[in-house]
C-alpha positions in Angstrom: -1.5 -0.6 8.2 -0.1 2.8 9.2 1.8 4.4 12.0 1.5 8.1 12.8 4.9 9.8 12.5 5.7 13.5 13.0 8.6 13.1 10.6 6.4 12.2 7.7 4.7 14.5 5.2 1.5 16.3 6.0 -1.6 15.0 4.1 -2.4 17.1 1.1 -3.9 17.0 -2.3 -1.5 18.1 -5.1 -2.2 21.5 -6.7 -3.2 19.9 -10.0 -6.6 19.9 -11.7 -5.6 16.4 -12.9 -5.7 14.7 -9.5 -7.3 17.2 -7.2 -10.2 15.5 -5.3 -12.7 16.4 -2.7 -12.3 15.3 1.0 -12.8 11.7 1.9 -15.9 10.1 0.5 -17.1 6.7 1.8 -20.5 6.8 0.2 -19.5 7.0 -3.5 -16.5 6.8 -5.7 -14.5 10.0 -6.4 -13.1 10.4 -9.9 -9.4 11.3 -9.8 -9.3 10.9 -13.5 -12.1 9.8 -15.8 -10.7 6.3 -15.7 -9.3 6.3 -12.1 -11.8 6.3 -9.2 -11.1 6.2 -5.5 -13.6 4.8 -3.0 -12.5 4.9 0.7 -13.7 2.1 2.9 -15.6 3.2 6.1 -12.9 1.8 8.4 -11.1 4.9 9.8 -8.8 4.4 12.7 -5.3 4.6 14.1 -4.0 1.9 11.8 -6.0 2.9 8.7 -6.1 6.7 8.8 -9.3 8.0 7.0 -9.8 4.4 5.8 -8.5 2.0 3.2 -8.5 3.5 -0.3 -9.9 1.1 -3.0 -9.1 2.2 -6.5 -10.9 1.4 -9.8 -9.1 1.7 -13.1 -11.0 1.4 -16.4 -13.9 2.7 -18.4 -17.2 1.5 -19.9 -15.5 0.1 -23.0 -13.0 -2.0 -21.0 -14.7 -2.8 -17.8 -12.9 -2.1 -14.5 -10.1 -3.4 -12.4 -10.3 -3.0 -8.6 -7.2 -2.5 -6.6 -7.5 -3.4 -2.8 -11.2 -4.1 -2.3 -10.6 -3.6 1.4 -12.3 -5.1 4.5 -15.2 -7.4 4.3 -17.8 -4.6 4.6 -21.0 -5.4 2.6 -21.9 -1.7 2.0 -18.4 -1.0 0.7 -18.4 -4.1 -1.6 -21.8 -3.0 -3.0 -20.5 0.5 -3.7 -17.5 -0.9 -5.5 -19.8 -3.0 -7.7 -22.0 0.0 -8.4 -19.0 2.3 -9.2 -17.9 -0.1 -11.8 -21.4 -0.4 -13.3 -21.4 -4.0 -12.4 -18.5 -4.7 -14.9 -15.5 -5.7 -12.8 -13.0 -7.6 -14.9 -10.1 -8.1 -12.4 -9.5 -7.8 -8.7 -5.9 -7.1 -7.5 -4.7 -7.1 -3.9 -1.5 -5.2 -3.0 -1.1 -7.5 0.0 -3.1 -9.7 2.3 -3.6 -7.6 5.4 -7.1 -7.5 6.9 -7.9 -4.0 5.7 -7.0 -4.8 2.1 -7.9 -8.3 0.9 -10.9 -9.7 2.8 -13.5 -8.1 0.5 -11.9 -9.7 -2.6 -13.8 -13.0 -2.5 -17.1 -11.5 -1.5 -16.8 -9.0 -4.3 -15.9 -11.7 -6.7 -18.9 -13.7 -5.6 -21.2 -10.7 -6.0 -20.1 -10.2 -9.6 -20.9 -13.9 -10.3 -24.2 -13.8 -8.4 -25.5 -10.9 -10.4 -25.0 -12.5 -13.8 -21.7 -11.1 -14.9 -18.3 -12.8 -15.3 -16.3 -14.0 -12.3 -13.3 -11.7 -12.2 -10.1 -13.5 -11.3 -8.4 -12.5 -8.0 -4.7 -11.6 -8.6 -1.9 -10.9 -6.2 0.8 -12.8 -4.3 0.1 -15.6 -1.9 0.8 -14.8 1.8 4.1 -16.2 3.0 4.4 -18.7 5.9 5.6 -15.8 8.0 2.3 -14.0 7.7 -0.2 -13.7 10.5 -2.9 -16.4 10.2 -5.5 -13.6 9.8 -3.6 -12.5 6.7 -3.7 -15.9 5.0 -4.3 -15.3 1.3 -4.3 -17.4 -1.9 -5.1 -15.6 -5.2 -6.6 -17.3 -8.2 -3.3 -16.5 -10.0 0.0 -15.2 -8.6 1.4 -12.1 -10.3 5.1 -12.0 -11.3 7.4 -9.1 -10.7 7.4 -7.0 -13.9 4.3 -8.5 -15.3 1.8 -6.3 -17.1 -2.0 -6.5 -16.6 -4.1 -4.9 -19.3 -7.7 -4.0 -19.8 -8.7 -4.3 -23.4 -11.2 -2.3 -25.5 -13.7 -3.9 -27.9 -10.9 -3.9 -30.5 -8.9 -6.2 -28.1 -6.2 -3.5 -27.9 -4.9 -2.6 -24.4 -6.4 0.6 -23.1 -5.0 0.6 -19.6 -1.9 -1.3 -18.6 -0.6 -1.8 -15.1 2.9 -3.1 -14.4 3.5 -5.1 -11.3 6.5 -4.4 -8.9 7.1 -6.8 -6.1 7.8 -4.6 -3.0 8.3 -6.8 0.1 8.9 -5.1 3.4 5.6 -4.1 4.9 4.5 -7.6 4.0 6.3 -10.4 2.2 3.6 -10.5 -0.5 3.3 -6.8 -1.0 3.2 -5.4 -4.5 2.8 -2.0 -6.2 1.2 -1.2 -9.5 2.4 1.3 -12.1 0.1 3.0 -14.6 2.7 4.6 -16.8 0.2 6.2 -19.3 -0.9 8.5 -16.5 2.3 8.7 -14.5 0.7 7.0 -11.5 2.1 4.7 -8.9 -0.5 2.7 -6.8 1.7 2.2 -3.7 -0.5 0.1 -1.4 0.9 0.4 2.1 4.5 0.7 1.0 4.2 4.5 0.7 1.6 6.4 2.6 0.7 10.1 3.0 0.9 11.6 6.5 2.3 8.5 8.1 4.9 5.8 7.8 4.0 2.1 7.3 4.7 -0.4 10.0 7.4 -3.0 9.3 6.4 -5.9 11.6 8.7 -9.0 11.6 8.8 -11.8 10.7 6.6 -11.0 7.7 8.0 -7.5 7.6 11.6 -6.8 6.8 13.4 -3.5 6.9 16.1 -4.3 4.4 13.6 -5.6 1.9 11.5 -2.5 2.5 14.4 -0.1 1.7 15.5 -2.1 -1.3 11.9 -2.0 -2.6 11.9 1.8 -2.2 15.0 1.9 -4.4 13.2 -0.3 -7.0 10.2 2.1 -7.0 12.5 5.1 -7.4 14.1 3.5 -10.4 10.7 2.7 -11.9 9.5 6.2 -11.4 12.7 7.5 -13.0 12.5 5.1 -16.0 8.8 5.6 -16.6 8.4 9.3 -15.6 5.9 8.6 -12.8 4.9 11.7 -10.9 2.0 10.8 -8.7 1.6 8.3 -5.8 -1.9 6.9 -5.0 -1.5 5.3 -1.5 -3.8 2.9 0.2 -4.2 5.4 3.1 -4.1 9.1 2.7 -4.3 11.6 -0.2 -2.6 11.6 -3.5 1.0 12.8 -3.5 2.9 14.4 -6.3 6.6 14.6 -7.0 6.9 10.8 -6.5 10.7 10.6 -6.5 11.0 13.4 -4.0 8.5 11.6 -1.7 10.5 8.4 -2.0 13.8 10.1 -1.3 12.4 11.8 1.8 10.8 8.6 3.1 14.1 6.6 2.7 16.0 9.4 4.4 13.5 9.4 7.3 13.8 5.6 7.7 17.6 5.8 7.8 17.6 8.7 10.2 15.4 6.6 12.5 17.7 3.7 12.1 20.6 5.9 13.2 18.7 6.7 16.4 18.1 3.0 17.0 21.8 2.3 16.6 22.6 5.1 19.2 20.0 3.7 21.6 21.4 0.2 21.3 24.9 1.4 21.9 23.8 3.5 24.9 21.9 0.5 26.4 23.7 -2.6 25.0 21.8 -4.9 27.4 18.6 -3.1 26.9 15.2 -4.3 25.8 12.9 -3.0 23.1 11.1 -1.0 25.8 14.4 0.6 26.7 15.4 1.4 23.1 12.0 2.7 22.0 12.1 5.4 24.7 15.4 6.7 23.2 14.9 6.1 19.5 11.3 7.3 19.4 11.5 10.1 21.9 9.9 12.4 19.3 6.8 10.2 19.1 4.0 10.3 21.7 4.3 7.5 24.2 0.9 6.2 23.2 2.4 5.2 19.9 5.4 3.3 21.4 3.8 -0.1 21.4 3.2 0.3 17.7 6.6 1.8 17.1 8.2 -1.2 18.7 7.3 -3.3 15.7 9.3 -1.2 13.3 12.0 -0.8 16.0 12.4 -4.6 16.0 12.8 -4.5 12.2 15.5 -1.9 12.5 17.2 -4.0 15.3 17.2 -7.1 13.1 18.6 -5.2 10.2 21.4 -3.7 12.3 22.3 -7.0 13.8 22.4 -8.7 10.4 24.8 -6.1 9.2 27.1 -6.2 12.2 27.0 -9.8 13.3 24.8 -9.2 16.3 26.1 -5.8 17.6 25.0 -2.4 16.5 
């Protein structure tokens, strides 16, 4: 789920032959690397940008892992299966929102129906705070710091993804690190060309900012340079992107604080006009979700007053 924001970075592809890719492709998977494919679901819109990016990691020798199979769109599910050559070993959802997880069970069933193995569905279960439409129970819950590996015929790991629990956008959000290739699969936590919506009660601004710090530390420790978001193009200079995103969030929070001080008896409608005066009014109903998250964070820090 995304929110257009003029303070965010402009969509771009890095000037690197490693990860340069064509424009959006809904009809077939695009190879970012020989063992990393991107297939964008045909669900473009205000909340999804060009569409939800599904990623496949693997190769013929290991089978494939699918990250964020996307909405329950039969044509997209079929394309995922075809892109993997019918050999999907694992399905991982970064979180349970309706543009990310609903295709997981149908894709799993398709794999079983066509005579292959039934790939387990991995992720984190939705919290009680989640919208009923985002209810999600994986076959197995992933742990923070856990490693997921695809093995070759020699049973040695070929591609290893590390799990980082990153609540904030959703309580059950996680990111995946592919250290061998300096890649961070960021789900909706970090987007290109927009900022993600933090929508209480399942969304939490303090948790979101803390998770940004955790991702920055992971990028530093593991030398991660590229971010592959669920919406938008690949980004390079991962730590710079994270630093700018955090600075932008804190700058917005400072404007929220000023708005609340100027209108102490005001409502969200009053405050959004002041704190988001650089955003088109048509976006304000969406912006009020993240505004509420900032308000809750400020009130928790100050005992109820900004």
